[in-house]
C-alpha positions in Angstrom: 43.7 138.1 98.2 46.9 136.1 98.6 46.4 133.3 101.2 47.8 134.0 104.7 51.5 133.2 105.1 52.7 132.0 108.5 56.3 132.9 109.0 58.5 129.7 109.1 62.2 129.7 108.6 64.0 126.8 110.3 67.2 126.9 108.1 69.2 129.1 105.8 68.8 126.8 102.8 65.2 125.4 102.8 63.3 126.0 99.6 62.1 129.6 99.5 58.4 130.1 99.5 58.0 133.8 100.4 60.5 136.7 100.6 60.3 140.5 101.2 62.3 142.8 99.0 62.6 146.6 98.5 63.3 148.0 95.0 65.8 150.9 95.5 64.1 154.3 94.7 64.5 158.0 95.2 65.8 157.4 98.7 69.1 156.2 97.1 69.5 159.3 95.1 68.5 161.6 98.0 72.0 161.5 99.1 75.2 163.6 98.5 78.9 162.9 99.0 78.5 165.2 102.0 75.9 163.1 103.8 76.8 159.6 102.5 78.8 158.7 105.6 75.9 159.7 107.8 73.7 157.4 105.7 76.2 154.6 106.3 77.5 154.6 102.7 81.1 155.1 101.6 79.9 156.2 98.1 76.8 157.3 96.3 74.9 155.0 93.9 73.7 155.4 90.4 70.0 154.6 90.8 69.2 153.7 87.2 72.0 151.1 87.2 71.2 149.9 90.7 67.5 149.3 89.8 68.4 147.3 86.7 70.7 145.1 88.9 67.9 144.8 91.5 65.5 143.7 88.8 67.7 140.7 88.0 67.6 139.6 91.7 63.8 140.0 91.9 63.3 138.5 88.5 65.1 135.3 89.5 63.3 135.1 92.9 59.9 135.6 91.3 60.6 132.4 89.3 61.0 130.4 92.5 59.0 132.1 95.3 56.3 134.6 96.2 57.8 138.0 96.4 56.6 141.1 98.3 57.7 144.7 98.2 58.0 146.7 101.4 56.4 149.8 99.8 53.4 147.8 98.8 52.9 146.1 102.2 53.3 149.5 103.9 50.8 151.2 101.7 48.3 148.4 102.4 48.4 148.8 106.2 48.4 152.6 106.0 44.9 152.4 104.4 43.7 151.7 108.0 43.4 155.1 109.7 44.1 153.8 113.2 47.2 151.9 112.1 48.3 155.0 110.1 47.8 157.3 113.1 49.7 155.0 115.5 52.6 154.3 113.2 53.0 158.0 112.3 53.0 158.9 116.0 55.6 156.3 116.8 57.9 157.3 113.9 57.6 161.1 114.3 58.0 161.0 118.1 61.0 158.6 117.7 62.6 161.2 115.4 61.6 164.1 117.8 59.0 165.8 115.5 55.8 164.6 117.2 53.9 167.6 115.9 54.4 166.5 112.2 52.3 163.3 112.7 49.0 165.3 112.4 50.1 167.0 109.1 51.2 163.7 107.5 47.9 162.0 108.4 46.2 163.8 105.4 48.4 162.1 102.9 47.0 159.2 100.9 48.3 155.8 101.9 50.5 155.3 98.8 51.9 158.8 98.9 52.7 158.5 102.6 54.3 155.1 102.2 56.6 156.5 99.5 57.5 159.5 101.6 58.2 157.5 104.7 60.8 155.6 102.6 62.0 158.3 100.2 62.0 161.2 102.7 59.4 163.8 103.8 60.5 167.1 102.3 61.1 169.9 104.8 58.7 172.8 104.2 60.8 176.0 104.9 58.0 178.1 106.3 60.0 179.8 109.1 63.4 181.3 109.6 64.9 178.3 111.4 63.8 175.9 108.7 64.8 178.4 105.9 68.4 178.6 107.3 68.6 174.8 107.9 70.9 172.7 105.6 68.4 169.9 105.9 66.2 169.1 102.9 64.0 166.6 104.8 61.7 166.6 107.8 62.0 162.8 107.9 65.2 161.7 106.2 65.2 159.1 103.4 65.8 155.4 104.3 68.9 155.0 102.2 69.5 151.4 103.5 66.0 150.0 103.2 66.8 147.8 100.2 68.9 145.8 102.6 65.7 144.3 104.0 67.5 141.6 105.9 68.5 143.7 108.8 65.2 145.2 110.2 63.4 141.9 110.8 64.4 138.2 110.9 62.4 135.0 110.9 63.2 132.6 113.6 61.2 129.4 113.1 57.6 130.5 113.4 58.4 133.8 115.2 59.8 137.1 114.0 62.6 139.1 115.7 62.4 142.8 115.2 65.8 144.4 114.5 67.2 146.8 117.0 69.4 148.9 114.7 72.8 150.0 115.7 72.5 153.3 113.9 69.7 155.8 114.5 69.4 156.6 110.8 68.0 153.0 110.4 65.5 152.9 113.3 62.5 153.8 111.2 63.1 150.6 109.1 62.4 148.5 112.2 59.3 150.4 113.1 57.9 149.9 109.5 58.7 146.2 109.4 57.2 145.6 112.8 54.0 147.4 111.7 53.8 145.4 108.6 54.2 142.0 110.3 51.8 143.0 113.1 49.0 144.4 110.9 49.2 143.1 107.3 46.5 140.5 106.7 48.7 138.3 104.5 51.4 137.8 107.1 50.9 135.9 110.3 53.5 135.6 113.1 54.4 136.5 116.6 56.9 139.3 116.9 59.6 139.8 119.6 61.2 143.2 120.0 64.4 143.7 122.0 63.2 147.2 122.8 59.9 146.2 124.4 59.5 144.9 128.0 58.0 141.4 128.5 57.1 139.5 131.7 60.3 139.1 133.6 62.3 140.8 130.9 63.6 144.4 130.8 65.2 145.7 127.6 68.9 146.5 127.8 69.8 150.0 126.6 72.8 148.6 124.7 71.0 145.7 123.0 71.4 145.9 119.2 70.4 143.2 116.8 70.5 143.2 112.9 69.5 140.4 110.5 72.8 140.4 108.7 74.3 138.9 111.8 71.6 136.3 112.4 71.6 132.9 110.7 69.4 129.8 111.3 71.5 126.6 110.9 68.5 124.5 111.9 65.4 125.0 114.1 67.4 124.8 117.3 70.9 126.0 116.2 71.6 129.7 115.5 74.8 131.3 114.3 75.1 134.9 115.3 77.8 137.5 114.7 78.7 140.2 117.3 80.5 143.4 116.4 79.6 146.9 115.4 76.0 146.1 114.5 74.9 143.3 116.9 75.9 143.6 120.5 76.4 140.9 123.1 73.3 142.3 124.8 71.3 141.8 121.6 72.3 138.1 121.5 71.4 137.8 125.2 67.9 138.9 124.2 67.6 135.9 121.9 69.1 133.7 124.6 66.5 135.0 127.1 63.7 134.4 124.6 64.8 130.8 124.1 65.3 130.2 127.8 61.8 131.4 128.6 59.9 129.8 125.8 61.2 126.2 125.4 62.8 123.4 127.3 64.2 121.8 124.2 68.0 121.9 123.8 69.1 125.0 121.7 72.5 126.2 120.7 73.8 129.6 119.8 77.2 129.9 118.1 78.5 133.4 118.4 81.2 134.7 116.1 83.0 137.8 117.1 83.7 140.2 114.2 86.3 142.9 113.6 85.1 146.5 114.0 86.9 147.5 110.7 86.9 147.7 107.8 83.2 148.3 107.1 82.9 145.2 104.9 82.9 143.1 108.1 79.8 144.8 109.6 77.8 141.6 109.6 78.4 137.9 109.8 76.9 137.2 106.4 79.8 139.2 104.9 82.2 136.5 105.9 80.0 133.3 106.3 76.9 132.0 104.6 75.2 128.6 104.2 75.0 127.2 100.7 73.8 123.6 101.0 73.3 120.8 103.4 77.1 120.2 103.4 78.6 123.5 102.1 79.1 127.0 103.2 80.9 130.1 101.9 83.7 131.5 104.2 86.1 134.4 104.2 89.0 132.4 105.4 91.1 135.1 107.2 88.2 135.7 109.7 86.7 132.2 110.0 89.8 130.1 110.0 93.0 132.0 110.7 94.2 132.2 114.3 93.2 135.6 115.5 91.7 137.4 118.4 88.1 137.0 117.2 86.4 134.4 119.3 83.9 131.7 118.5 81.7 130.9 121.5 79.1 128.1 121.9 76.2 128.7 124.2 73.9 125.7 125.1 70.5 126.1 126.6 68.2 123.4 128.0 65.3 123.2 130.4 65.2 127.0 130.8 68.8 127.5 131.7 72.2 128.1 130.1 73.9 124.9 130.7 77.3 125.6 129.1 79.4 128.4 127.5 82.5 127.3 125.7 85.1 128.6 123.3 85.4 126.8 120.0 88.2 126.9 117.3 85.7 128.2 114.6 82.1 128.1 113.4 82.5 124.9 111.4 84.0 122.9 114.3 81.2 124.1 116.6 78.5 123.1 114.0 80.2 119.8 113.4 79.8 118.9 117.1 76.1 119.4 116.6 75.9 117.1 113.6 76.1 119.8 110.9 79.2 119.0 108.8 80.0 121.7 106.3 82.7 121.9 103.6 84.0 125.4 103.4 84.3 127.1 100.0 86.6 130.1 100.0 85.4 133.6 99.1 87.8 134.8 96.4 89.3 131.4 95.9 92.4 130.0 97.5 95.2 131.3 95.3 95.7 134.8 96.5 95.0 136.7 99.7 94.6 140.0 97.9 91.9 138.5 95.6 90.1 137.2 98.7 90.2 140.6 100.3 89.0 142.4 97.2 86.1 140.0 96.6 85.0 140.0 100.2 84.9 143.8 100.1 82.3 143.5 97.3 80.1 141.0 99.2 81.8 137.9 97.8 80.8 135.8 100.7 77.2 137.2 100.8 75.3 134.5 98.9 71.5 133.8 99.3 70.3 130.3 99.1 66.8 130.0 97.7 66.9 126.1 97.9 69.5 123.6 99.0 72.5 124.1 96.7 70.8 126.8 94.7 72.3 130.2 95.4 72.5 133.7 94.0 75.2 136.3 94.1 77.2 138.9 92.3 78.9 138.0 89.0 81.7 140.5 89.6 83.3 138.2 92.2 84.7 135.9 89.5 87.2 134.0 91.6 84.5 133.2 94.1 82.2 132.0 91.3 85.0 129.8 89.9 85.6 128.3 93.3 81.9 127.5 93.6 82.0 125.9 90.1 84.9 123.8 91.2 82.8 122.4 94.0 79.9 121.4 91.6 77.8 124.6 91.4 76.9 125.1 87.7 77.1 128.8 86.8 74.0 130.3 85.1 73.0 133.9 84.7 70.0 135.8 85.9 69.2 136.7 82.3 69.0 133.1 81.4 66.7 132.2 84.3 64.4 135.2 83.7 64.1 134.5 80.0 63.3 130.9 80.7 66.3 129.6 78.9 67.6 127.8 82.0 66.0 126.7 85.3 67.7 126.2 88.6 65.4 123.1 88.9 67.5 121.4 86.2 70.6 121.4 88.4 71.6 119.6 91.6 73.7 122.6 92.5 73.9 126.0 90.8 74.9 129.6 91.3 72.8 132.3 89.6 74.9 135.4 88.9 73.5 138.9 89.0 75.1 142.1 87.9 76.5 144.1 90.9 78.5 147.1 89.8 76.3 149.5 91.7 74.4 147.5 94.3 77.7 146.2 95.7 78.8 149.7 96.4 76.0 150.0 98.9 77.8 147.5 101.1 75.8 144.3 100.7 74.9 141.4 98.5 72.0 139.1 97.7 71.5 137.9 101.3 71.4 141.5 102.5 68.7 142.3 100.1 66.3 139.5 101.0 64.2 138.9 104.0 62.8 135.4 103.9 59.3 134.9 105.4 58.8 131.2 104.7 61.0 128.3 103.7 60.2 124.6 103.5 61.5 122.5 106.4 64.5 120.3 105.8 66.5 117.9 107.9 70.0 118.9 108.9 
């Protein structure tokens, strides 16, 4: 058995040691134009192309880190009958079909894991079911390959996502069960839905991993908008206030509610290196009504709340000086907008200065290259022709004609479990 892995993520750029992924499967094809919007998609994906693109992402990450698949981890824990029964009860009752839990208990662990992800077919054995337009008793998890959102590592702890949309709630239940019960993973989980001594959950608290970034062990950058509420950020604030006296800082970036490409902070801002970050300039720098707020916590209390000009100024005051690299380049606002739409700011750092993202965002890739990031392809890395270790800085490009249409990039599709510690 793989040795136990203690969650530990104290930055966005420390060398990756373990990451959780999910290979898109039948759940992506179990969607039609008619229900795509309900599934939080603006289009439907071609699975055969999407999986080839995903295989490039995973192939690169396997070269540098231990990788785990959600479906495998879920099947492992479902072999325990007690865990299986409890998780099924929680899922089915949350989706208002408590009576289905008993029936699903008879399924083998691997089959059940697949169905909990790809959808449990609706058996049309009465008139109501026969006349229903639904095909599934439990709907497919169309968004699960964006593993970033349902759970997020915060130093040695794990925050469970409180999803903004009901269609994604099962993802959080699955991830919490995996981190609670899988023998390879060791952590302490915190859930904004569950009461704790002196803490009552707020009904409007939502928190998704695409909005949560760890600048260093005591500095967090969090977006608030349609997916993460201010109440969700207050949950993190309360956790910090109650568990440590060390100074901590939360930098909050308010995000637009539209278009949908702005749903998470990591669609407009990501860390790349000790001294570099990717930004979508119109949101991060231009004077607009979207606020940047710095909250400081020390000795169990919030000692200051102040407005800042932007994220980089706020981080600079804390000793984290970053050079911004422009998503879409700096020549044309239309190009910036087009490439941001296709996750041009959504890079994933697997080591300081070693990042991965979509090749389709050519102007963004050129801008990275201008700042010293050598451009290598996923195919070259997977084939062993080139290695990220041979470069001080590099950007590994993956194909993204289909995956990008799902509304996310490399950071969205990765849930880091462990990184090496670095000094920032």
